[in-house]
N, C-alpha and C positions, 0 to 999 in steps of 0.2 A: 504492499498498500504506499503510495507517493503523492504526496500532501506539493498540489503543482500552485504555484503564486504568479500571476504576474495580470499583465491586459490579453483581452478579446479579441480577433483578428478575422472579419468580415469573409474575410477571401476562402480563409482555414489554410490557408500555405505556414504561418507561424503565429508566435502568439501561445494560448493555449490549448486552441484543438491541433493545434502544430504539438504540444507537449502532452495531450491528451494519445495519440496516435503515435508515437515515438514510444514513448510508455507500456504499449499495449503491444506493440511490435515488441520491446522486449521481452515480455510477460508477465510484466507487473498491474497493476489494477490504477491509475489516475484521478484524485478526485481536484475540486481548484479551488481556489481561492481567487474573486475580480479584482484587479488592483485600479484599475481603466476597463474604462471602452473605448473605442479607434473606429475611424474612418476611414479605413483604405481596401488599396487593393493589393493585385499582384505586383502593383510598377510601386505604389510612394504610399504614404501617410498621408490622409487628405486633413484627419483632425481630429484630437482626441479628449477628454476628460475625464479626470482623477473618481475616482469612487472614494467616499469618506473613510478615514484611520479607522473608526466608531465601526463600519460594515465590514471596513476589511478584515478588523480582530474581530469580529461577533463570524464571520463564516468559519475561520482558522481555528476560535474553540471548539464550533458545534462538533468540526469533521474530529478534531482532537475530542470529543468529549465521546463521539461514536467508536469509539474504539483503540487500537496504538498506532500510526505509525512508522515506514522501514528510512524514508526518506521522505525527502523535502526540498524543493526546487525553485528559486526566484528567480522571476524574471524583471519586465518591466514592471517598475514600482510605481515612477515618474513624480515622488515630491519626501522630502524629507521627511513628513507627518506617516507617508507609506512606511519608508525606510527602520524607522521607530516602532513602530508599528511591527511588524512582522519579526522584527528581532528582539520583540521584548517575546511577540507566542512561541517562535523559537525557541526560546533559551528559557524559557516557565514551563515549556510542554512538549515540546518534540526533541529537543539534545539528550541525547548525543547518534540521533539517529544520524547518516552521515545529511551536507548541506551542499546543496552548487548554487553557485550562485552565478547567475549568465550581468551580468550587470550591462544590462541596456540602459543606456542614451540615446540611441537614434536606431532606426532603422536603418537598412542593409544602403535602399537609394540614396540615405543623405538627410531625413524629415527626420529633427528632434524629435524625441519622446520622454523628453524630461526637460522639468521644473528647476527651478535656481538651484544649484549650493548642495544638486542632487550628492555627486560627484567625493565631496567630500563627508557627505550624510552615510555614506556607502560606507570608503577608509576608516570612519571613527562607528560605523553600528554595527553593520550586516558584515563586513568582509571579513575579521579576524573571527568568526562564528564559522567560514568555510570550509569544507570539506576536500572542496575544491572550488575557483576558481576560474572562469572562461573567458575575461575580457576575448576582441576583438582589436586591429591592430589600433585601429579610431578611442576604442574605451580603453586600453593599455596607453594609450598617451596623453587619455585625458586620465587616470588615473596617477602616470607617473609623472605628468609634466614633461616628458623630455619628446623626441620623437622615436617611433618604435616602426619603424618602415623594411629592414634587413634580416637577414637570423638572428646577427649578432646582437643588434639593438632589439629583440623579440628575448632571448635571453637575458638580459639584462633587465630586459624590464620583467622576467618576469622571476628574478632572483627578489628585484626591490621590492615585491611585491608580497612575495614569500618570507620578507619577514615582518611584513602588517597582522602575521596571526593563520593567513589557510592552511589546512593541510596541503594544499598543489596547488601550482595555476599552469593552467593550460593558455597558451598565447593563442589565438590565431589566425593563421596567416591566408586565408584569404585574400584576403585581399593586395600579398603579394604582388608586385612586379616578375611576367613569366608563372612558373609554376609555383601553386603553391605548398605550403607545409606548418605546419601544426608544431611547436614547439610545448611541453611538460617537463616545470622545471618544480622536482620534492626535495626535500631535505637529502635523500641518498644521489641524485645526481641529477641530468640532465636528459634526453628525450626526445627527436625527433622523428617524424612524426612528417614524411617525403607523401606529396601526392601530385594530384597530375587537373587540368583541367577536364571537365569530363561532358558538360556543354559550353557553348561562348555566354560571356554576359553577366549579370548578375544571375542569381537565384533564390530566390525568397523563403527564410524559413530557414537557413539552414544552420542559427543558433541558437535559434529556439530547438533544433530538431539532438540536434549533437549533444546539448548542454543534458537537455531531459533522457536521453537514450540513457549517460553519464551516469545519471542521481537511477534510474530505476536498473542499472550492474550495479553501482553500490551500494542502494536498499539492498538486494541479494547475496554481499559478502563479498564484491570484486574490490579488488585493489586501486587506486587511481590507472595508475598506467593499464593498468588489466582493464579494464571500464575502459580509457581510452580509445584503445585497443581497438576494442568492439561496438563503441559505438561507430567508430571513425567507421570501419568495418561497412557498417550497417547504412551509415550515411551515404559513402560511398554508392552504394547498391540502389537508396530511394534516391539520390541522383538523379541515375539513369532511368528509374521509371518515372518520373517527374512526364510533367509537361503543361506546353505555351498555349498564354493566354494572351489579352490583349494588350495588358500592361504590364507585363512577364513573367519570367517560369516559376513554378511549385510544385516540390519533391512529389514521389509517386511512392507517401506513408508503408502503403500495401502494393504486391502484386495486382494485379490490375482484371476484374473479372471476368475479363474473354471479351467474347466471344474464341471459340478455339478452330483453331481451321479447320474449313469443311470434308478434306480429303488428309488423314492423318497420309504424313512421312516415319514409314517403320520401318525407314531403312535407319536413323539415327540414331541408332543403340548401338548399330555396326562401325560405324564411325567415329574418328575423334573428335573426342567435343572443341569448341570455339573458343568457349565462356566460361568464368568461375563461376560453381555451382551454388560459392558461398556471398562471392559481393557482383559479377558477373563481370569481373576486367578479363582483360585478353591472355589465355591460357599463350606460353609458350614453349617450345620443344619442339622437335623432332623427330628426336630420341631419345630413351626412355622416359621416364616419366613429366609431366608437361607443370610448369609453378605458372601461377597466377601474380600477374607483374606489379601488384595492388595491391593483393592481402600476401602474397607468399606461399595462399595454400599449394603443398602437392599432392596432381592429380595422381594418381595411380590408378592404368588402362591395366587395369586385372576385371575380367570381368565376372559377376558372380556366376555358378555355375548355373548347366544345363541337364534338363530331362526328359528324355525320351517314351514314347509312354508307345507298346508293342498290347497290341489286342487283337483277335481270330475271331470267326465264327465259327459254330460246332464245321459247319464243313469245309474251313480253314482256309476261306477265305480274312485277308489279314486287310485291319482298320489305316487307312489313308485319306490325308488332306490332302489339295491343293492351291498352292501357295497366292493369295489375293496380292499381296504385296513386294516389292525386291527385300532381299534376291533372291534370283530364280523365283519371280511372279514366276504362275502358270502352270508350272512344276508339281509333282505329287515331291508327298517327302511322308514320317511317319508326324503323330501329335507330338505332341513338347513345347519347350520353350524353356528361358533361362527364367535361373530363383526371384521372388523378389528377398528383401532382409531379410524379412518376420518371418518368414512360413521355412518347414525342412524341406527337400527331396522329398517327399511323397506326397506332403499337401500341395505343390509345384508342380505335381505328374496330375493330379486328383484337380488340381485349378486347371490345367494347364487342357484335360480331357475334356471340361466342361464349357470351359470358354472356346475351343474348334470345334469341336463337334455335338455336344448338347447331352453329352453321355455321361452318364457317371456309373462308378464302380463300385462292389463287394467289397474288391479286395485287390492291393496293389501292395505287388510284390517288389523290390528290389531283385534282378538276378543277372546283370553287369556291368559295365561300366565300357567306355570308351571318348576321344576326344577331339575336339576339331578347330579347325582354326579361325580368326574373326581379322579386324583389321587392327583388335586388340592382343592379337597373340594367340595362342593356346588356353582350349575351353576344355573343362571334364567334362562329362557324359555320364546323370545315373542314368541306366536302362532301367526300366519297369514292364511289368508285368501287368495287365491289368483281365479281371474276368468279374461277370458274372455284374455286365451293363445293363444299364436301362435307360427307359427314354428314345426318344426320337434322331436321327440325327440331325441334327441344325447347322448349318459350319457360321463360324461366329469369326470374332476379333480379327486374325492374319489368312482365314482360312477363306476359303472362294466356293468349295466343295466339298461333301464328303464321301465318302466312296468303299466300297468291299472289292479288291481284288486277286481271284487265285494267284498264288507267291509265281506261276508259269504265265500270267499274265502283268505282271507288273516292270514299266521300263524302269530304264534308270534314276532308280533316286533325285532330288536337287541334293543333298547335301550326301559327300560320301559314307559318311562317319553312319546314317542310317541306311545306305547297302550292306556299308560290313555289317551292321545288327542283322541285317536282314538277311546277311551269305549264311552269317553263324548258327540263325539262330535263336539267337537271346533270350528264350522265356517260350518259343511257341515249341519247343518241342513236348 
């Protein structure tokens, strides 16, 4: 349970809506206290009005009364009074749960989101309580009173802010010239997180999203460095899933709902992937294991084992299916396919039999093993004998036809391993 304190954003790209979506994506529940109501779109802030300090405190108190909190993120506060109110409730009701402070002074468009004296109030009251402080370059300049435009200046600003009491400082470098980098400064040292531009121009809500993801991860027990690394991976993927509006570019906090392709390409499994399954970055490496250039994931191109299902009628005819998709579209083969992560070989055999033929079996008996090869390399094959079949044969999944053929009428099959299995007669005698 993470308390999110900040302003609204009608566009849904930043502010409390972005906070709540990022926290949900990290597996936590977000509750909120509104500090300001803004009028903005994906491109700029047009105006904003503060919520009274009494209402801010009342919102936070009611959430505290409703049960324990495991973390908190403070974003746009807007006024000195709001800073003091938020600090009071955190110190008296929420501490020692981790606190992430995103010192919002202006929107990414440059529009002001703060009243007079806000920087000084944050430095005096709230920042000393922060477990993680996350200023961008402009905010770091306002808080330190010095230029922050290079990696060295980011490190120096982080050290200066760390002396004020927060547990860690993440100076965000999205506004750096050239490729972005973020600098995390803790009492154990400095960690630089290099990045790259994913889309041209400004992206609305990156600071809110990153800080809230960190808050959720720290609430679940991650230390600041681990939380920042995981939150940055999430943010990069969310930017890739983003979309453009008239005013600017919004983050896609969750994968799109579809629709999927009308004709799925079921050959994709046999090809080497191009993109990282964690962050969406490019996978590189023609030989050996592939690596993501963004998050460092090593992708092992070892496919799961597969199964072959052998079944025959009392007449001796063998159950075959005709392939509906490449490879070997239109050719015959035995029912079967690759195992899913959560199933046993026998469960896979039963599932593949039913998906491809519509049939179920009373018994699945392991009767042999073989091997096959794909673009990934060698694949282990479990050979199962199915007996006691029930149902009406109906093709499905990657099969276009179900048929029974006498062994003497079976042509060469789509895969050499299937021919070898039939030639040996595993399970058919």
